[in-house]
DRENKE-600153 format. One record per residue (C-alpha): residue number from 1; residue in one letter; chain; y, x, z. Coordinates in Angstrom, 1 decimal. Last residue first. Layout:
N
{rec NUM 'a' 'A' {Y X Z}} ...
//
This chain:
345
{rec 345 'a' 'A' {9.6 -6.1 -9.7}} {rec 344 'i' 'A' {8.7 -5.5 -13.3}} {rec 343 'v' 'A' {7.7 -2.0 -14.3}} {rec 342 'g' 'A' {9.3 -1.9 -17.7}} {rec 341 'a' 'A' {11.9 0.4 -16.2}} {rec 340 'l' 'A' {10.5 2.2 -13.2}} {rec 339 'd' 'A' {11.6 5.5 -14.6}} {rec 338 'l' 'A' {12.1 7.9 -11.8}} {rec 337 'e' 'A' {14.3 10.9 -12.0}} {rec 336 'v' 'A' {12.9 14.0 -10.2}} {rec 335 'l' 'A' {15.3 15.9 -7.9}} {rec 334 'r' 'A' {13.9 19.4 -7.2}} {rec 333 'g' 'A' {12.4 19.5 -3.7}} {rec 332 'q' 'A' {10.5 22.8 -3.7}} {rec 331 'e' 'A' {9.3 22.8 -7.3}} {rec 330 'k' 'A' {5.7 21.8 -6.5}} {rec 329 'm' 'A' {7.1 19.2 -4.2}} {rec 328 's' 'A' {9.2 17.6 -7.0}} {rec 327 'k' 'A' {6.1 17.2 -9.2}} {rec 326 't' 'A' {4.1 15.7 -6.3}} {rec 325 'a' 'A' {7.0 13.3 -5.6}} {rec 324 'a' 'A' {7.2 12.2 -9.3}} {rec 323 'e' 'A' {3.5 11.5 -9.3}} {rec 322 'l' 'A' {3.7 9.6 -6.0}} {rec 321 'i' 'A' {6.6 7.5 -7.2}} {rec 320 'k' 'A' {4.8 6.6 -10.4}} {rec 319 'v' 'A' {1.6 5.8 -8.4}} {rec 318 'v' 'A' {3.6 3.4 -6.2}} {rec 317 'r' 'A' {5.2 1.6 -9.2}} {rec 316 'l' 'A' {1.8 1.4 -10.9}} {rec 315 'g' 'A' {0.2 -0.3 -8.0}} {rec 314 'a' 'A' {3.0 -2.9 -7.8}} {rec 313 'e' 'A' {2.7 -3.5 -11.6}} {rec 312 'g' 'A' {-1.1 -3.7 -11.3}} {rec 311 'd' 'A' {-0.8 -6.6 -8.8}} {rec 310 't' 'A' {0.0 -6.5 -5.1}} {rec 309 'i' 'A' {1.4 -10.0 -4.8}} {rec 308 'p' 'A' {-1.5 -11.1 -7.1}} {rec 307 'r' 'A' {-0.8 -13.1 -10.3}} {rec 306 'e' 'A' {-2.4 -16.5 -10.3}} {rec 305 'g' 'A' {-5.3 -17.7 -12.5}} {rec 304 'q' 'A' {-6.0 -20.5 -10.0}} {rec 303 'e' 'A' {-9.6 -19.5 -9.1}} {rec 302 'i' 'A' {-9.2 -15.7 -9.4}} {rec 301 'c' 'A' {-5.8 -15.6 -7.8}} {rec 300 'r' 'A' {-7.1 -17.8 -5.0}} {rec 299 'l' 'A' {-10.0 -15.5 -4.4}} {rec 298 'f' 'A' {-7.7 -12.5 -4.2}} {rec 297 'h' 'A' {-5.3 -14.3 -1.8}} {rec 296 'l' 'A' {-8.3 -15.2 0.4}} {rec 295 'g' 'A' {-9.3 -11.5 0.5}} {rec 294 'e' 'A' {-5.7 -10.4 1.3}} {rec 293 't' 'A' {-5.4 -12.8 4.2}} {rec 292 'r' 'A' {-8.8 -11.6 5.5}} {rec 291 'l' 'A' {-7.8 -8.0 4.9}} {rec 290 'a' 'A' {-4.6 -8.5 6.9}} {rec 289 'e' 'A' {-6.5 -9.8 10.0}} {rec 288 't' 'A' {-4.8 -13.0 11.1}} {rec 287 'm' 'A' {-2.1 -12.4 13.7}} {rec 286 'e' 'A' {0.9 -14.1 12.0}} {rec 285 'l' 'A' {3.9 -12.8 13.9}} {rec 284 'k' 'A' {6.2 -14.2 16.5}} {rec 283 'p' 'A' {9.6 -12.5 16.3}} {rec 282 'a' 'A' {10.6 -9.7 18.7}} {rec 281 'w' 'A' {14.1 -9.9 19.9}} {rec 280 'm' 'A' {16.8 -7.4 20.8}} {rec 279 'd' 'A' {20.3 -8.4 21.9}} {rec 278 'g' 'A' {23.7 -7.0 21.1}} {rec 277 't' 'A' {25.2 -3.6 20.8}} {rec 276 'r' 'A' {28.0 -3.2 18.4}} {rec 275 'y' 'A' {29.7 0.1 18.1}} {rec 274 'g' 'A' {33.3 0.2 16.8}} {rec 273 'i' 'A' {34.3 2.8 14.3}} {rec 272 'l' 'A' {38.0 3.4 14.1}} {rec 271 'm' 'A' {39.8 4.5 10.9}} {rec 270 'e' 'A' {43.1 6.2 11.6}} {rec 269 'y' 'A' {42.0 9.6 10.2}} {rec 268 'v' 'A' {41.0 7.9 7.0}} {rec 267 'k' 'A' {44.4 6.6 6.3}} {rec 266 'e' 'A' {43.8 4.6 3.2}} {rec 265 't' 'A' {40.8 2.9 4.9}} {rec 264 'd' 'A' {43.2 1.3 7.3}} {rec 263 'g' 'A' {41.5 0.2 10.5}} {rec 262 'n' 'A' {38.3 -1.2 11.8}} {rec 261 'l' 'A' {34.8 -0.4 10.8}} {rec 260 't' 'A' {32.0 -2.2 12.6}} {rec 259 'i' 'A' {28.9 -0.5 13.6}} {rec 258 'g' 'A' {25.3 -1.5 14.3}} {rec 257 'k' 'A' {23.1 -3.3 16.8}} {rec 256 'd' 'A' {21.6 -6.8 16.9}} {rec 255 'y' 'A' {18.1 -5.3 17.1}} {rec 254 'i' 'A' {15.0 -6.8 15.6}} {rec 253 'k' 'A' {11.7 -5.7 17.0}} {rec 252 'v' 'A' {8.5 -5.8 14.9}} {rec 251 'k' 'A' {5.1 -4.7 16.2}} {rec 250 'e' 'A' {5.5 -6.7 19.5}} {rec 249 's' 'A' {1.9 -7.4 20.4}} {rec 248 'v' 'A' {-0.3 -4.3 20.2}} {rec 247 'e' 'A' {2.3 -1.7 19.3}} {rec 246 'l' 'A' {0.6 0.9 17.0}} {rec 245 'd' 'A' {2.3 -0.5 13.9}} {rec 244 'd' 'A' {5.7 0.1 15.2}} {rec 243 'y' 'A' {8.4 -1.6 13.1}} {rec 242 'v' 'A' {12.0 -1.1 14.4}} {rec 241 'i' 'A' {14.4 -3.4 12.6}} {rec 240 'm' 'A' {18.2 -3.2 12.5}} {rec 239 'k' 'A' {20.9 -5.9 12.2}} {rec 238 'q' 'A' {24.2 -6.7 10.4}} {rec 237 's' 'A' {25.0 -3.8 8.1}} {rec 236 'g' 'A' {21.3 -3.0 7.7}} {rec 235 's' 'A' {18.9 -0.4 9.1}} {rec 234 'i' 'A' {15.2 -0.3 8.6}} {rec 233 'l' 'A' {13.3 1.9 10.9}} {rec 232 't' 'A' {9.5 2.5 10.5}} {rec 231 'r' 'A' {7.0 3.9 12.9}} {rec 230 'r' 'A' {3.3 4.8 12.7}} {rec 229 'v' 'A' {2.9 7.8 15.0}} {rec 228 'k' 'A' {-0.4 9.4 16.1}} {rec 227 'v' 'A' {0.0 12.4 18.3}} {rec 226 'p' 'A' {-0.7 16.1 18.1}} {rec 225 'a' 'A' {0.5 16.3 14.4}} {rec 224 'l' 'A' {-1.3 18.0 11.5}} {rec 223 'w' 'A' {-2.1 15.3 9.0}} {rec 222 'n' 'A' {1.6 14.7 8.3}} {rec 221 'a' 'A' {3.7 12.2 6.4}} {rec 220 'h' 'A' {7.5 11.8 6.6}} {rec 219 'l' 'A' {9.2 9.1 4.5}} {rec 218 'h' 'A' {12.9 8.9 3.8}} {rec 217 'a' 'A' {14.8 6.1 2.1}} {rec 216 'i' 'A' {18.4 5.9 1.0}} {rec 215 'l' 'A' {20.6 2.9 0.3}} {rec 214 'n' 'A' {24.1 3.9 -1.0}} {rec 213 's' 'A' {23.4 1.8 -4.1}} {rec 212 'd' 'A' {21.6 3.0 -7.2}} {rec 211 'f' 'A' {18.7 4.2 -5.1}} {rec 210 'f' 'A' {17.5 7.6 -3.9}} {rec 209 'l' 'A' {14.1 8.3 -2.3}} {rec 208 't' 'A' {13.4 11.2 0.0}} {rec 207 'l' 'A' {9.9 12.4 0.7}} {rec 206 'y' 'A' {8.9 14.8 3.4}} {rec 205 'a' 'A' {5.4 16.4 3.4}} {rec 204 'i' 'A' {2.8 17.8 5.6}} {rec 203 'n' 'A' {-0.9 18.5 4.7}} {rec 202 'e' 'A' {-0.2 19.8 1.2}} {rec 201 'p' 'A' {-3.4 20.1 -0.8}} {rec 200 'k' 'A' {-6.1 22.8 0.0}} {rec 199 'g' 'A' {-6.5 26.3 -1.5}} {rec 198 'p' 'A' {-5.5 27.9 1.8}} {rec 197 'i' 'A' {-5.1 25.5 4.7}} {rec 196 'h' 'A' {-1.5 25.3 6.0}} {rec 195 's' 'A' {-0.3 23.4 2.9}} {rec 194 'v' 'A' {3.4 22.7 2.4}} {rec 193 'g' 'A' {5.8 19.9 1.7}} {rec 192 't' 'A' {9.0 19.0 0.0}} {rec 191 'a' 'A' {9.9 15.9 -1.9}} {rec 190 's' 'A' {12.9 14.6 -3.9}} {rec 189 'v' 'A' {12.9 11.3 -5.6}} {rec 188 'a' 'A' {15.0 9.4 -8.2}} {rec 187 'r' 'A' {15.8 5.8 -9.2}} {rec 186 'p' 'A' {14.3 3.9 -6.3}} {rec 185 'k' 'A' {13.7 0.1 -6.6}} {rec 184 'a' 'A' {15.9 -2.5 -4.9}} {rec 183 'q' 'A' {14.4 -5.7 -3.6}} {rec 182 'l' 'A' {13.1 -4.0 -0.5}} {rec 181 'i' 'A' {10.1 -5.4 1.4}} {rec 180 'y' 'A' {7.3 -5.1 -1.1}} {rec 179 'd' 'A' {8.1 -1.7 -2.5}} {rec 178 'm' 'A' {8.8 -0.4 1.1}} {rec 177 'i' 'A' {5.3 -1.6 2.3}} {rec 176 's' 'A' {3.6 0.0 -0.8}} {rec 175 'l' 'A' {5.6 3.2 -0.3}} {rec 174 'd' 'A' {4.7 3.2 3.4}} {rec 173 'h' 'A' {1.0 2.9 2.8}} {rec 172 'v' 'A' {1.1 5.5 -0.1}} {rec 171 'a' 'A' {2.7 7.9 2.4}} {rec 170 'l' 'A' {-0.7 8.5 4.0}} {rec 169 'd' 'A' {-3.2 9.6 1.4}} {rec 168 'w' 'A' {-1.2 10.2 -1.7}} {rec 167 'l' 'A' {1.6 11.7 0.3}} {rec 166 'v' 'A' {-0.8 13.9 2.3}} {rec 165 'n' 'A' {-2.2 15.6 -0.8}} {rec 164 'v' 'A' {-5.2 14.5 -2.6}} {rec 163 'd' 'A' {-8.7 15.8 -3.4}} {rec 162 'h' 'A' {-9.8 17.6 -0.2}} {rec 161 'q' 'A' {-8.4 15.1 2.4}} {rec 160 'f' 'A' {-7.7 16.2 6.0}} {rec 159 'l' 'A' {-8.6 13.3 8.3}} {rec 158 'g' 'A' {-6.9 14.9 10.9}} {rec 157 'l' 'A' {-4.2 14.8 13.6}} {rec 156 'n' 'A' {-1.7 12.1 13.0}} {rec 155 'v' 'A' {1.6 11.3 11.3}} {rec 154 'r' 'A' {3.2 8.3 9.6}} {rec 153 'v' 'A' {7.0 8.3 10.0}} {rec 152 's' 'A' {9.3 5.9 8.2}} {rec 151 'd' 'A' {13.0 5.6 7.4}} {rec 150 'y' 'A' {14.6 2.9 5.2}} {rec 149 'y' 'A' {18.4 3.1 5.0}} {rec 148 'y' 'A' {21.6 1.1 4.6}} {rec 147 'i' 'A' {20.4 -2.4 3.7}} {rec 146 'd' 'A' {23.3 -4.8 3.3}} {rec 145 'g' 'A' {23.0 -7.7 5.8}} {rec 144 'l' 'A' {19.9 -7.6 8.1}} {rec 143 'g' 'A' {19.0 -11.3 7.8}} {rec 142 'n' 'A' {19.8 -11.4 4.1}} {rec 141 'n' 'A' {17.1 -14.0 3.6}} {rec 140 'a' 'A' {15.1 -11.5 1.5}} {rec 139 'v' 'A' {15.4 -8.8 4.2}} {rec 138 'l' 'A' {14.2 -11.1 7.0}} {rec 137 'e' 'A' {11.4 -12.5 4.9}} {rec 136 'r' 'A' {10.2 -9.0 3.8}} {rec 135 'm' 'A' {10.2 -8.0 7.5}} {rec 134 'k' 'A' {8.1 -11.0 8.4}} {rec 133 'r' 'A' {5.6 -10.3 5.6}} {rec 132 'v' 'A' {5.3 -6.7 6.9}} {rec 131 'a' 'A' {4.6 -7.8 10.5}} {rec 130 'g' 'A' {2.1 -10.6 9.5}} {rec 129 't' 'A' {0.0 -8.1 7.6}} {rec 128 'y' 'A' {-0.7 -8.7 3.9}} {rec 127 'v' 'A' {1.6 -6.0 2.5}} {rec 126 'f' 'A' {-0.2 -3.6 4.9}} {rec 125 't' 'A' {-3.4 -3.9 2.8}} {rec 124 'h' 'A' {-2.1 -2.4 -0.5}} {rec 123 'd' 'A' {-5.5 -3.1 -2.0}} {rec 122 'v' 'A' {-4.5 -3.2 -5.7}} {rec 121 'm' 'A' {-5.3 -6.3 -7.6}} {rec 120 'l' 'A' {-6.4 -6.8 -11.2}} {rec 119 'v' 'A' {-7.3 -10.4 -12.0}} {rec 118 'l' 'A' {-8.8 -10.9 -15.5}} {rec 117 'd' 'A' {-7.4 -12.4 -18.6}} {rec 116 'r' 'A' {-9.4 -10.0 -20.8}} {rec 115 'r' 'A' {-6.3 -8.5 -22.6}} {rec 114 'e' 'A' {-4.3 -8.5 -19.4}} {rec 113 'a' 'A' {-7.0 -6.8 -17.4}} {rec 112 'e' 'A' {-7.4 -4.1 -20.1}} {rec 111 'e' 'A' {-3.7 -3.6 -20.4}} {rec 110 'm' 'A' {-3.3 -3.2 -16.6}} {rec 109 'l' 'A' {-6.2 -0.8 -16.5}} {rec 108 'r' 'A' {-4.6 1.4 -19.2}} {rec 107 'l' 'A' {-1.2 1.2 -17.4}} {rec 106 'a' 'A' {-2.7 2.6 -14.2}} {rec 105 'q' 'A' {-4.5 5.4 -16.1}} {rec 104 'e' 'A' {-1.2 6.4 -17.7}} {rec 103 's' 'A' {0.5 6.2 -14.3}} {rec 102 't' 'A' {-1.9 8.9 -13.0}} {rec 101 'v' 'A' {-4.5 9.3 -10.2}} {rec 100 't' 'A' {-5.2 5.6 -10.0}} {rec 99 'm' 'A' {-4.6 2.5 -7.8}} {rec 98 'p' 'A' {-3.6 4.4 -4.6}} {rec 97 'k' 'A' {-5.0 2.3 -3.0}} {rec 96 'e' 'A' {-8.4 0.7 -3.2}} {rec 95 'v' 'A' {-9.2 -1.5 -6.2}} {rec 94 'm' 'A' {-9.7 -5.3 -6.4}} {rec 93 'v' 'A' {-11.1 -6.1 -9.8}} {rec 92 'h' 'A' {-12.1 -9.3 -11.7}} {rec 91 'k' 'A' {-15.3 -8.7 -13.7}} {rec 90 'g' 'A' {-15.7 -9.0 -17.5}} {rec 89 'a' 'A' {-18.0 -6.0 -17.9}} {rec 88 'k' 'A' {-15.0 -4.2 -19.5}} {rec 87 'l' 'A' {-13.0 -4.9 -16.3}} {rec 86 'a' 'A' {-15.8 -3.4 -14.1}} {rec 85 'a' 'A' {-16.0 -0.3 -16.4}} {rec 84 'l' 'A' {-12.2 0.1 -16.3}} {rec 83 'a' 'A' {-12.2 -0.2 -12.5}} {rec 82 'l' 'A' {-15.0 2.4 -12.1}} {rec 81 'd' 'A' {-13.5 4.9 -14.5}} {rec 80 'f' 'A' {-10.0 4.6 -13.0}} {rec 79 'h' 'A' {-10.9 4.5 -9.4}} {rec 78 't' 'A' {-13.1 7.7 -9.4}} {rec 77 's' 'A' {-10.3 10.2 -8.6}} {rec 76 'v' 'A' {-9.0 7.9 -5.8}} {rec 75 'p' 'A' {-12.2 8.3 -3.7}} {rec 74 't' 'A' {-14.2 5.1 -3.4}} {rec 73 'a' 'A' {-13.5 1.6 -2.1}} {rec 72 'i' 'A' {-13.8 -0.6 -5.2}} {rec 71 'a' 'A' {-14.1 -4.4 -4.9}} {rec 70 'v' 'A' {-15.8 -6.1 -7.9}} {rec 69 'a' 'A' {-15.5 -9.7 -9.0}} {rec 68 'd' 'A' {-17.6 -12.4 -10.7}} {rec 67 'i' 'A' {-21.2 -11.0 -10.1}} {rec 66 'k' 'A' {-23.8 -13.4 -11.5}} {rec 65 'p' 'A' {-24.0 -11.5 -14.8}} {rec 64 'd' 'A' {-25.3 -8.4 -13.0}} {rec 63 'a' 'A' {-24.7 -5.4 -15.4}} {rec 62 'f' 'A' {-21.5 -4.2 -13.7}} {rec 61 'i' 'A' {-23.1 -4.3 -10.3}} {rec 60 'd' 'A' {-26.2 -2.4 -11.6}} {rec 59 'r' 'A' {-23.9 0.1 -13.1}} {rec 58 'c' 'A' {-22.9 1.0 -9.5}} {rec 57 'd' 'A' {-26.2 3.0 -9.1}} {rec 56 't' 'A' {-27.3 3.7 -5.6}} {rec 55 't' 'A' {-28.2 0.0 -5.1}} {rec 54 'v' 'A' {-28.1 -2.6 -2.4}} {rec 53 'q' 'A' {-28.7 -6.4 -2.5}} {rec 52 'i' 'A' {-27.1 -8.5 0.2}} {rec 51 's' 'A' {-29.4 -11.0 2.0}} {rec 50 'p' 'A' {-30.3 -8.6 4.8}} {rec 49 'y' 'A' {-26.7 -8.1 5.9}} {rec 48 'r' 'A' {-26.6 -5.9 9.0}} {rec 47 'a' 'A' {-29.7 -3.8 8.5}} {rec 46 'q' 'A' {-29.5 -3.9 4.8}} {rec 45 'v' 'A' {-25.8 -2.7 4.8}} {rec 44 'k' 'A' {-26.7 0.1 7.3}} {rec 43 'a' 'A' {-29.6 1.2 5.0}} {rec 42 'l' 'A' {-27.1 1.4 2.2}} {rec 41 'l' 'A' {-25.2 4.0 4.2}} {rec 40 'e' 'A' {-28.4 6.1 4.6}} {rec 39 'p' 'A' {-29.1 5.8 0.9}} {rec 38 'k' 'A' {-25.9 7.6 0.0}} {rec 37 'f' 'A' {-24.5 7.2 -3.5}} {rec 36 'd' 'A' {-23.2 3.7 -2.7}} {rec 35 's' 'A' {-23.5 0.3 -4.2}} {rec 34 'v' 'A' {-23.2 -3.1 -2.5}} {rec 33 'm' 'A' {-24.4 -6.4 -4.1}} {rec 32 'r' 'A' {-24.0 -10.2 -3.7}} {rec 31 'v' 'A' {-21.1 -10.4 -1.3}} {rec 30 'q' 'A' {-20.3 -14.1 -1.1}} {rec 29 'a' 'A' {-17.0 -16.0 -1.4}} {rec 28 'g' 'A' {-15.9 -19.6 -1.1}} {rec 27 'p' 'A' {-15.3 -19.5 2.6}} {rec 26 'l' 'A' {-14.6 -15.9 3.7}} {rec 25 'e' 'A' {-16.9 -14.3 6.2}} {rec 24 's' 'A' {-18.9 -12.1 3.8}} {rec 23 'f' 'A' {-15.7 -11.1 2.1}} {rec 22 'n' 'A' {-14.3 -9.8 5.3}} {rec 21 'r' 'A' {-17.4 -7.9 6.5}} {rec 20 'v' 'A' {-18.1 -6.4 3.0}} {rec 19 'l' 'A' {-14.4 -5.2 2.7}} {rec 18 'n' 'A' {-14.4 -3.7 6.2}} {rec 17 'p' 'A' {-17.7 -1.9 5.6}} {rec 16 'g' 'A' {-16.3 -0.5 2.3}} {rec 15 'w' 'A' {-13.2 1.2 4.0}} {rec 14 'y' 'A' {-14.8 4.4 5.4}} {rec 13 'g' 'A' {-17.9 4.8 3.4}} {rec 12 'y' 'A' {-19.6 1.8 1.7}} {rec 11 'g' 'A' {-18.5 2.4 -1.8}} {rec 10 'i' 'A' {-18.6 -0.2 -4.7}} {rec 9 'v' 'A' {-18.6 -3.8 -3.5}} {rec 8 'g' 'A' {-19.9 -6.6 -5.7}} {rec 7 'i' 'A' {-18.6 -10.1 -5.2}} {rec 6 'n' 'A' {-19.9 -13.5 -6.0}} {rec 5 'i' 'A' {-17.3 -16.3 -6.1}} {rec 4 'v' 'A' {-18.7 -19.5 -4.7}} {rec 3 'n' 'A' {-17.9 -22.5 -6.9}} {rec 2 'g' 'A' {-14.9 -24.7 -6.3}} {rec 1 'm' 'A' {-12.8 -24.7 -3.1}} 
//
């Protein structure tokens, strides 16, 4: 690897410590400065990493000529301003998900990065897990046959957000996973949801995505569940996948189950459906921490001028779906057409 890439991290709340730890451990990277509003959080940085500079003013990061790249782990409402300032200061950017509050903001960041020839990467962490990479490989190699449906549940009790609804907070993970795994892109969405806390965003939501084929996707997100569930089903004409992120070892299970249609389709009443039940197997998965894999990818993109897997385009597609879903939810599930044209897969 060439020169060391110096990184500034903005935000040391929930996700920031993970970013600082991973970038500190990566060969070829060094965390130079961390900024956060809260001095007590910066004290934690100093206690654990005495060599890292700290500041309560993120402009110090933008102004430091030695800093090559900035990782942003702050509330979504601040992403646009911080990422734009970082790009304008000539820094490569890795921004937390969701990328921005609106698709216009996302496009503006993409234009700025393009114009300055800088890497813009969205931290869709799950895309870099062994489980999700394995599922993409299976779908890409036609291991499941034609995809029939994608169904995911992501529920737990708490962390109620004040600034975004449950789709922007939880379903964003599933949308980024789905965007990576499926070749097809949705053409319309319908979403329903409610808030049980007056004046606060929706805490439970159901999102349905429609595609040009007879593929359908459904996402269920909820902050008000008694148990934590992180489960996705992907069904194909040949095989089916169950992906349970809470499983310790066998996160992905592939089932040789499905249906076979026999009989004369002209005479519907004579059609017989045969059920196929074969073996289940759990493939061996890459166990490296996703954030480490992602960090190495970010460094390589900076050094080689490559385009990240989770680039601005991927971030924009997810934001466009979330925007359309929020619109649909306000109108109790009205179908909202999606325009992902120009957003290259």
